[in-house]
C-alpha positions in Angstrom: 95.6 127.5 97.8 93.8 125.4 100.3 91.8 122.2 99.7 88.6 124.1 100.7 89.4 126.8 98.2 90.0 124.3 95.4 86.7 122.5 96.1 84.8 125.8 96.2 86.5 127.0 93.0 85.3 123.8 91.3 81.8 125.0 92.3 81.0 122.1 94.6 78.5 122.8 97.4 79.9 124.2 100.7 78.5 121.1 102.4 81.1 119.1 100.5 83.8 121.4 101.9 82.4 121.0 105.4 82.3 117.2 105.2 85.8 117.0 103.7 87.2 119.1 106.5 85.2 117.2 109.1 83.3 120.3 110.2 79.8 119.8 111.5 76.7 121.7 112.1 76.3 122.2 115.8 72.6 123.2 115.5 69.6 120.9 115.7 70.0 119.8 112.1 73.6 118.6 112.8 72.4 116.5 115.7 69.8 114.7 113.7 71.3 114.6 110.2 73.9 111.9 110.4 74.4 111.2 106.7 78.2 111.0 106.2 78.1 111.9 102.5 81.0 109.6 101.5 80.3 110.0 97.8 80.4 113.8 98.1 83.7 113.6 100.0 85.1 111.3 97.2 84.1 113.8 94.5 85.7 116.7 96.4 88.9 114.6 96.9 89.1 113.8 93.2 88.9 117.6 92.4 91.7 118.3 94.8 93.8 115.4 93.4 93.3 116.6 89.9 94.4 120.2 90.9 97.4 119.1 92.9 98.4 116.6 90.2 98.9 119.5 87.8 101.6 120.9 90.1 103.6 117.6 90.4 
């Protein structure tokens, strides 16, 4: 299971997945919207850590 799948399975928004994977919107919005959503990345990372921790 990939990190993106884990985050989506936790029902976090797809924007969290995109930010975590460092994917960006190449359209006009992506050019002007420069918020880095650090808190959202942190939340997604915590979900992944909790999931992976269950396998260790």
